[in-house]
C-alpha angles and dihedrals in degrees: 000000000000119000097227103107093121094058091080090065103053112109143135087288099040116060103137117052116182118207118204133194140149139217128209110039094135105045123106092216139040132027133303110244125205130190137192124200136185112200124192116268109266092017117152127181122177089204091067118091139136100303092227089064095051133087118242091253094051091048091052093048090050091045091061094044095048092054090050096047104035120104086219140342137185133193129199130190120206115197127231088246091057091046089054091048101050103014128253096274093055091041089055090050091047089050092054091049091050092046090054090050092047091057089074089207133106119251132192099208141355132230116197136183098252097312122124113215104197094173092063107094093204132075112295123187112197103200126197107234088001093163088066094048111036123053093211091055092046089051090051090049090055094049091048095046097047092045091051093045090053091051089052091049088055089052088050090058090052096043108024093165090071095056094222087164089070106040101020089219096304117140100259119159090250092050093052091049090051090048091053090048100044103029134232118309109222112238093014103068127066101239095196093059113105102240092046092046091049092053091047090052092049090051091050091052089058091067 
């Protein structure tokens, strides 16, 4: 599938198209990270793909190139506490809004990976599987994913017993076993997520 969905929108009125995506909706731990990217009109980069289909090395190579070539980009990090407060869907939306603001550049329309942005008073196209269709969304997915992975690697250095370097906070069997063994780290885990909540409830029943 070619990543050229945005090309249909360029016109005399539309010069700057911002693509938005997030990484980290599913994990039990760590933030959700959103990114927004404006690529030059007509830009094409074979490095860019849906971040989920790329190796870590290819994502990191693309990450560097996107930041060099983009007209503008912005990244936003939404904490586990905020996710618990407003839910992950709204936290993902908030992240995209903040990432757009952090670009510090005007845009004429927004393409998102299946996320309506009703507070944006410009055209927004919320595309199902947008990171596999639009290059600007795929670029945003790469910026978000690499940024989040690096944040989880920092947490791994602080809490090596949780092996965040391996699972990046996602609910793997090994991660849940380590969580049961080592306990919930305040401020790092999403307390409203089922496996975390279940472990908290089990711990409470012990007292």
